[in-house]
N, C-alpha and C positions, 0 to 999 in steps of 0.2 A: 433884685430881679423878680419879675412877675411873669408867670405863665398865664396869659390873658385868655386862653381858650383850650380847654381839655374836657374829656368825658370820663372821669374816673368813677362815675356812677355805673358805667357799663359792667356787665358780668365778667368781662376780661379781668377785672380787679377783685372779684368776689373772694378769692382765696388769700389775698395779701394786701387788701386795701389799706389797712392801718400802717403797714410797712412802707407802702408807696407814699402815703401822706407824711410819714415820719421823715423819709428821705427828702421830700420836698421842703419840709419845715427846716431841715438842716441847711438847705442851700438857697431857699427863696424867701422873699418877703411875703408874697401872697400867691394864691391860685384862684383863678376864676373858672368855675365849672359851668359849662354851657348846656342848657336843657335842649333836648333833641325831639321830645315827644311829650304827651301829657303825663305819662308815667315817669319819664326821665325828669321832667320839671319838678315833680314832687320829691324825687330822690336827691336832686341837687339842692333843693331847699333844705332837706334834712341834713345833708352833709354840711351845709353852711351853719346850721344850728349846732351840730356836733363839734365843729371846728371853728367856732366863732372868732371873728377878727383875723382868720387866716384864709378860710375858703369863703368865696362870695359867689352867689348864683345868678345866672341869667335864665329867663324862660323863653323857649322858642319852639319851633316846629320845623324840622328839616324839610327843605323843598322837595326832595325826592320822595319823601313819605307823604308830604302834604297833598301832592297831586292826586293821591288815591284816598285821601281822607274824606269822611262824610262831613256834612255841614255841622252835625252835632259835635264831631271831633274838634273842628275849628272853633266852634262857639265855646267849647270847654276850655280850649287854650286861651281864648280871649278873656273868658270869665276868671280864670286863674291868674292871669296877668293883672287884671283889675283888683282882684282880691289881695294879691301879694305884692302890689306895686311898690310898697315901702320896704319890702324885704329883698327885692332884686336890684341889681346894679345896671341892668340893661335888658332890652328885649332881643332875643336871639338864641340859637342861630336861626335865622329865617332868610328867605330869599328865593333865588331861582337857580336852576342848574341845567345849562344847555349842553353839558358834556354827556351826562347820562340820559337826558331827556331830549329826544329829537322830534317827537310828535308835536305838530303845531297846536293841536287842541290842548294837549297836556301842558305845553308851555304857557298857553293863555290861562289855564287853570292855575298854574304856579304864580303867574303875575297877579291874578285876582286875589289869591290868598296873601301874597307878599304885600300887596297894596293895603289889605286889611291890617296887617301888622304895622306898616308904616303909619297908617292913620292913628293907631293906638299909641305909638311912640310919639307922634305929633301931639296927640291929645294930652298925654301925661308928661310931655317934655322930658323924655328919658332917651339915653343913647340907644342905638340899634346896631346889632352885630349881624353882618350880612354874609351869607354864603351865596356867592354870585359867580359860579364857575362858568367860564366861557361866555359870559354876558356882562362883563364889567362895564364896557362902554355903554351898553343900553341902560344900565342902572345909574351911571353917572348922569345920564340925561333925565332920569326920573326923579332923583332925590331932591333937586333944588325946589321942587314943588312943596316940600315939607319944611317950612321955615322955622317951626318950633321944635324940631328935633335937634338937641344940642350937639350931638356928635354921631357921625357915621363911621363904622369900622368895617373895612373890607377884610374879612377873615381869610387867612391863608391866601393872600393876594398872589395871583399868577397871571395877571393881564399884561398888556403891553406897556412899554415905557411911555408912549404917547398918552395913554389913558392915565397912567400914574401921574404924569405932569398936570393933567386936568384935575386930578384928585387933590394934588398939592395946592392948586389954585383956589380950592374951595374953603380953606382955612379951618373948617370943622370936620374934615374927613381924614381918616388914618388908614394905613395899610399894615396888616399884621403878617409877620413872617414866621414860619415854623422852622423846626429843626431840618426840614427838607432843604433849606438853603445850604446846609453843610455839604450836600452832594449834587444839587441841581444847578447847572450852569446858567439856566435862564434866571433863576432867582438870585444867583450871585451877581449877574449882570445888572439886575434891577437894583439891588442893594447898593451897588457902586454909584448909581446915579440918583437915588432917592435920598432926600434930606432926612437926617435922623429925627428931626422934629415931627415927622409924619409916620414914624415907625413904631410898631408894637411887636412884642415877641410872644410866641406861643409854641405849644407842642402838637396840639390836636390829638393828644393821647386818647386811645391806644394806637392811633395811626401815625404814619410818617416817621417811623423809627429809623435809625441809622442803617439798619439792615432789614430786608423784607421779612425775615423770619422772626424778628424781634418785636416785642411789645414796647411801645413808647411810654414814657411817664413824665410827669411835670418837671422833676429835677433835671431832666435833659435839656430844658430850655437854656441852661447855662451854655450848652454847645452852640446854640444859635447866637447868643450874645458874643461869645468869643469869635465866632466866624464873622460876624458883622465888624468887629474890631479889626480883624485881620484884613478883610476886604477893603475897609476904609482907611486902613493904616493909622488908626488912632487907638488910644489905650482903652482897655476893657472898662475901667471905672467910668469913663465918659459915656460910653455906650449904655452902661447900666444906669447911670444917673438920668440920662435923657429919656430912654425908653421907659424906665420905671416912672419917671415924672409924667410922661405922656399918659400912661395907664392910670395913675392916681388922679390926674385931672379929668379924664373921661369918665371913669367909673366912681369917682369920689370915694376912694378907699385910702 
């Protein structure tokens, strides 16, 4: 099993990060830690060095943060991606967020920044991990323009089934589902209809824990795998094999 998206570089884990990683090592094959900002990118890179062959990094810039970023901030993000392109397994998380951002000008700014990261992924032919909340359909229309990006990952997918079917028709796009599907009826309905060959598993730790007051952690991705097996009425080993295989193919780990 692989947690394909988490943020264990966050200060939420400063007091017990080693214990959190040890629990993950006991239950999972690998963990992918997604960069969130320029500082975060450097932290996830260090984690990948400290836990070589278990933790893998992606470099990104969260869209809610990026809309207020300076040109210098974005250029630094681009520069670090170029510098460490052989050390990261994908660009992300990057994208657009129409849930938190409703201002039209800010949305345009998000799109402009997202486009820059898409162009980088296209230039270096690396996968891209996308945070595209409440604008999944719009992004499905955008990404076919980037023919050299090998794989597109819709992180924490929460769009419609109709859009999910379009994603499955693309052949090189995947939807990642978090531990939230253990309690979200919408996500459970999606899982029931989406082919396993297009599914990844994640926690988005420290977010999306089983209870609001709890902190999520990578080892909990096991709960998502078990829930998928329950919903689809298939054995856990099959879900594990297919979703893990999807992750290995995309991220080359």
